[in-house]
C-alpha positions as CSV (number, residue, x, y, z in Angstrom):
1,X,11.9,-75.8,109.2
2,X,8.2,-75.2,109.9
3,X,7.2,-73.4,113.1
4,X,4.6,-76.0,114.0
5,X,5.1,-79.1,116.1
6,X,1.9,-80.9,115.1
7,X,-0.7,-80.8,112.4
8,X,-3.2,-79.4,114.8
9,X,-0.9,-76.4,115.5
10,X,-0.6,-75.8,111.7
11,X,-4.3,-76.0,111.2
12,X,-4.9,-73.5,114.0
13,X,-2.4,-71.2,112.5
14,X,-3.9,-71.4,109.0
15,X,-7.5,-71.2,110.4
16,X,-8.5,-74.3,108.4
17,X,-7.7,-77.9,107.9
18,X,-4.6,-78.7,105.8
19,X,-5.1,-80.0,102.3
20,X,-3.7,-83.4,101.3
21,X,-0.6,-81.9,99.7
22,X,-0.1,-79.6,102.7
23,X,-0.3,-82.5,105.0
24,X,2.4,-84.4,103.0
25,X,4.5,-81.3,103.0
26,X,4.2,-80.9,106.7
27,X,5.1,-84.5,107.4
28,X,8.2,-84.3,105.2
29,X,9.5,-80.9,105.9
30,X,8.5,-80.1,109.5
31,X,11.8,-81.0,111.1
32,X,14.1,-80.3,108.1
33,X,16.0,-77.1,107.8
34,X,15.4,-74.7,105.0
35,X,19.0,-75.2,103.8
36,X,18.4,-79.0,103.6
37,X,15.2,-78.5,101.6
38,X,17.0,-76.1,99.2
39,X,19.7,-78.7,98.6
40,X,17.1,-81.0,97.2
41,X,17.2,-78.9,94.1
42,X,20.7,-80.2,93.3
43,X,19.5,-83.8,93.7
44,X,16.5,-83.2,91.5
45,X,18.7,-81.6,88.8
46,X,21.0,-84.6,88.8
47,X,18.1,-87.2,88.8
48,X,16.1,-85.5,86.0
49,X,19.2,-84.8,83.9
50,X,20.0,-88.5,84.1
51,X,16.5,-89.8,83.3
52,X,15.0,-87.3,80.8
53,X,17.5,-88.0,77.9
54,X,17.1,-91.8,78.2
55,X,14.2,-92.1,75.7
56,X,16.2,-90.1,73.2
57,X,19.2,-92.4,73.8
58,X,17.0,-95.4,73.0
59,X,15.6,-93.7,69.9
60,X,19.1,-92.9,68.7
61,X,20.2,-96.5,69.1
62,X,17.1,-97.8,67.3
63,X,17.6,-95.6,64.3
64,X,15.6,-96.5,61.2
65,X,14.3,-94.7,58.1
66,X,11.1,-94.0,59.9
67,X,12.9,-92.5,62.9
68,X,15.2,-90.6,60.7
69,X,12.1,-88.7,59.4
70,X,12.0,-87.0,62.8
71,X,15.8,-86.5,63.1
72,X,16.7,-82.9,62.4
73,X,20.2,-83.8,61.1
74,X,19.7,-87.4,59.9
75,X,23.2,-87.8,58.6
76,X,24.6,-87.5,62.2
77,X,24.7,-90.6,64.3
78,X,25.8,-91.1,67.9
79,X,27.0,-94.3,69.4
80,X,26.1,-95.4,73.0
81,X,29.8,-94.7,74.0
82,X,29.6,-91.2,72.6
83,X,26.5,-90.4,74.5
84,X,27.8,-91.9,77.7
85,X,31.0,-90.0,77.4
86,X,29.0,-86.8,77.1
87,X,27.0,-87.8,80.3
88,X,30.3,-88.5,82.1
89,X,31.7,-85.1,81.3
90,X,28.5,-83.3,82.3
91,X,28.5,-85.1,85.6
92,X,32.0,-84.0,86.3
93,X,31.1,-80.4,85.5
94,X,28.0,-80.8,87.6
95,X,30.0,-81.8,90.6
96,X,32.6,-79.1,90.2
97,X,30.3,-76.2,89.2
98,X,26.6,-76.8,89.4
99,X,26.6,-78.4,92.9
100,X,28.7,-75.7,94.6
101,X,26.7,-73.0,92.8
102,X,23.4,-74.4,94.1
103,X,24.8,-74.9,97.6
104,X,26.5,-71.5,98.1
105,X,23.6,-69.6,96.5
106,X,21.4,-70.4,99.5
107,X,22.0,-67.1,101.3
108,X,20.6,-65.3,98.2
109,X,17.6,-67.6,98.2
110,X,17.0,-66.9,101.9
111,X,17.5,-63.1,101.4
112,X,15.0,-62.8,98.5
113,X,12.3,-64.6,100.6
114,X,11.8,-68.0,98.9
115,X,9.7,-69.7,101.7
116,X,9.2,-73.2,102.9
117,X,6.2,-72.4,105.2
118,X,2.5,-73.2,104.9
119,X,0.3,-72.6,103.1
120,X,1.4,-74.2,99.8
121,X,0.9,-71.9,96.8
122,X,-2.2,-72.4,94.7
123,X,-2.0,-74.0,91.2
124,X,-2.7,-70.7,89.5
125,X,0.0,-69.0,91.6
126,X,2.6,-71.7,90.6
127,X,1.7,-71.5,86.9
128,X,1.8,-67.7,86.9
129,X,5.2,-67.7,88.6
130,X,6.6,-70.4,86.3
131,X,5.4,-68.4,83.3
132,X,7.2,-65.3,84.7
133,X,10.4,-67.3,85.3
134,X,10.4,-68.5,81.7
135,X,9.9,-65.0,80.3
136,X,12.6,-63.5,82.5
137,X,15.1,-66.3,82.0
138,X,14.6,-66.3,78.2
139,X,15.3,-62.6,77.9
140,X,18.3,-62.7,80.1
141,X,19.6,-65.9,78.5
142,X,19.3,-64.3,75.1
143,X,21.7,-61.5,75.9
144,X,24.1,-63.6,77.9
145,X,24.2,-66.2,75.2
146,X,24.7,-63.6,72.5
147,X,27.5,-62.1,74.6
148,X,29.2,-65.5,74.7
149,X,29.3,-65.4,70.9
150,X,31.8,-62.6,70.8
151,X,35.3,-63.7,69.8
152,X,36.8,-64.0,73.3
153,X,33.7,-65.4,74.9
154,X,33.3,-68.1,72.2
155,X,36.9,-69.1,71.9
156,X,37.5,-69.3,75.7
157,X,34.1,-70.5,77.0
158,X,31.2,-71.1,74.7
159,X,33.0,-73.3,72.1
160,X,32.7,-76.2,74.5
161,X,28.9,-76.3,74.2
162,X,29.3,-76.1,70.4
163,X,31.4,-79.2,70.2
164,X,28.0,-80.8,69.4
165,X,27.0,-79.4,66.0
166,X,24.1,-81.9,66.1
167,X,23.0,-81.8,69.8
168,X,21.8,-84.7,71.9
169,X,19.7,-84.7,75.1
170,X,22.7,-85.3,77.3
171,X,24.5,-82.3,75.8
172,X,21.9,-79.8,77.1
173,X,24.1,-78.8,80.0
174,X,27.4,-79.8,78.3
175,X,29.4,-76.6,78.7
176,X,32.4,-74.9,80.2
177,X,32.0,-74.4,83.9
178,X,32.1,-70.7,83.5
179,X,29.2,-70.9,81.1
180,X,27.2,-72.9,83.6
181,X,27.6,-70.2,86.1
182,X,26.9,-67.3,83.6
183,X,23.8,-68.8,82.1
184,X,22.8,-70.1,85.5
185,X,22.4,-66.5,86.7
186,X,19.6,-66.1,84.1
187,X,17.7,-69.0,85.7
188,X,17.9,-67.3,89.1
189,X,16.6,-64.0,87.9
190,X,12.9,-65.0,87.8
191,X,12.8,-66.3,91.4
192,X,14.8,-63.2,92.4
193,X,12.1,-60.9,90.9
194,X,9.1,-62.9,91.9
195,X,10.1,-65.2,94.8
196,X,7.6,-67.9,95.8
197,X,7.6,-71.2,97.6
198,X,10.4,-73.7,97.6
199,X,8.2,-76.2,95.8
200,X,7.7,-73.7,93.0
201,X,11.5,-73.2,92.8
202,X,12.0,-77.0,92.6
203,X,9.4,-77.2,89.8
204,X,11.0,-74.3,87.9
205,X,14.4,-76.0,87.9
206,X,12.9,-79.4,86.9
207,X,10.7,-78.0,84.1
208,X,13.6,-75.9,82.8
209,X,15.7,-79.0,82.7
210,X,13.0,-80.8,80.8
211,X,12.7,-78.1,78.2
212,X,16.5,-77.9,77.8
213,X,16.8,-81.7,77.1
214,X,13.9,-81.5,74.6
215,X,15.5,-78.5,72.8
216,X,18.8,-80.4,72.5
217,X,17.3,-83.8,71.7
218,X,18.0,-83.6,67.9
219,X,14.5,-84.7,67.1
220,X,11.5,-82.8,66.1
221,X,8.3,-84.8,66.8
222,X,5.1,-83.2,65.3
223,X,2.9,-84.5,68.2
224,X,4.9,-82.6,70.9
225,X,2.4,-80.5,72.9
226,X,5.1,-77.8,73.3
227,X,4.5,-76.9,69.7
228,X,1.2,-75.3,70.7
229,X,2.9,-72.8,73.0
230,X,3.0,-69.4,71.2
231,X,6.6,-68.3,70.2
232,X,8.1,-71.6,71.4
233,X,11.3,-72.4,69.6
234,X,11.9,-76.0,70.3
235,X,14.4,-78.5,69.0
236,X,14.4,-77.4,65.4
237,X,15.0,-73.7,66.3
238,X,17.9,-74.4,68.6
239,X,19.4,-77.2,66.4
240,X,20.0,-74.6,63.7
241,X,22.1,-72.6,66.1
242,X,24.3,-75.6,66.8
243,X,24.4,-76.5,63.1
244,X,25.9,-73.2,62.1
245,X,28.3,-73.3,65.0
246,X,30.7,-70.7,66.2
247,X,29.9,-68.3,63.4
248,X,26.2,-68.4,64.3
249,X,24.6,-65.0,64.9
250,X,21.1,-66.5,64.9
251,X,18.7,-68.2,67.3
252,X,20.2,-67.1,70.6
253,X,17.1,-67.5,72.8
254,X,16.8,-70.5,75.0
255,X,13.0,-71.1,74.9
256,X,11.0,-68.7,72.9
257,X,11.6,-66.9,69.5
258,X,10.4,-63.4,70.2
259,X,13.8,-62.0,71.2
260,X,15.4,-63.2,68.0
261,X,12.5,-61.8,66.1
262,X,12.6,-58.4,67.8
263,X,16.4,-58.0,67.5
264,X,16.6,-59.5,64.0
265,X,18.8,-62.5,64.9
266,X,16.5,-65.1,63.2
267,X,17.1,-64.1,59.6
268,X,19.5,-67.0,58.8
269,X,17.1,-69.5,60.3
270,X,14.1,-68.1,58.4
271,X,16.0,-68.1,55.1
272,X,16.9,-71.8,55.7
273,X,13.3,-72.6,56.3
274,X,12.2,-70.8,53.1
275,X,14.9,-72.6,51.1
276,X,13.8,-76.0,52.4
277,X,10.2,-75.3,51.5
278,X,11.2,-74.2,48.0
279,X,13.3,-77.4,47.6
280,X,10.4,-79.6,48.7
281,X,8.1,-77.9,46.2
282,X,10.6,-78.6,43.4
283,X,10.7,-82.3,44.4
284,X,7.0,-82.5,44.2
285,X,7.0,-81.3,40.6
């Protein structure tokens, strides 16, 4: 809850007029508790998880030879009922694990200093923090994910996520409830190290959800702007991890490829790429 009763008080406190976005933020958040604002994150996660995979659902249902050219595993097909069943299971896990995790983690959010006050962060500050969050989350996720591929971790927890050997957008958060909590810790590390504004925290969770859906989409579109991000793994990189399945010791990172490169866990993937290139050259002869 903001410590100002009017826009005039806020302007006096800041020593300047509020920007358009700051005015909107004041009008929306002035009388709302910080806890209520934090709980928006749970709502945003649910909304964006529901909406973001829908284009891939339509593409999957309209499969053709042209579309199959972008499908990473073109022999795998998913019916509408299969995809909706995945969505239903994720929503159940969301209610039982993600929702409570978000709600009961509020004391930690308050303790580390994620603020709801004015002024709003600048664009450069938001971008820098999001970049930091991605780097921190990617490194932590790499090791936590790799840990889940030990015998006990895979058989008791991680095997649920690998039920989809050819992932789909709705399967991005499809996992055992314990895995949701374990890998969710990696997502909180960035804000823990570099706490910012609540708006930045919301954006982080939304953008991370967007990236996870794209990575699990099962499609590799050449015009994706994400391909221009250095060391970005993308759908093709992560699809290989699902394709190999439980025996996979490759491509553990969630977003970038540098951890797998540094620690030598990308060799199987690189070998497959070289093999595919060689096979294409033979076809051309």
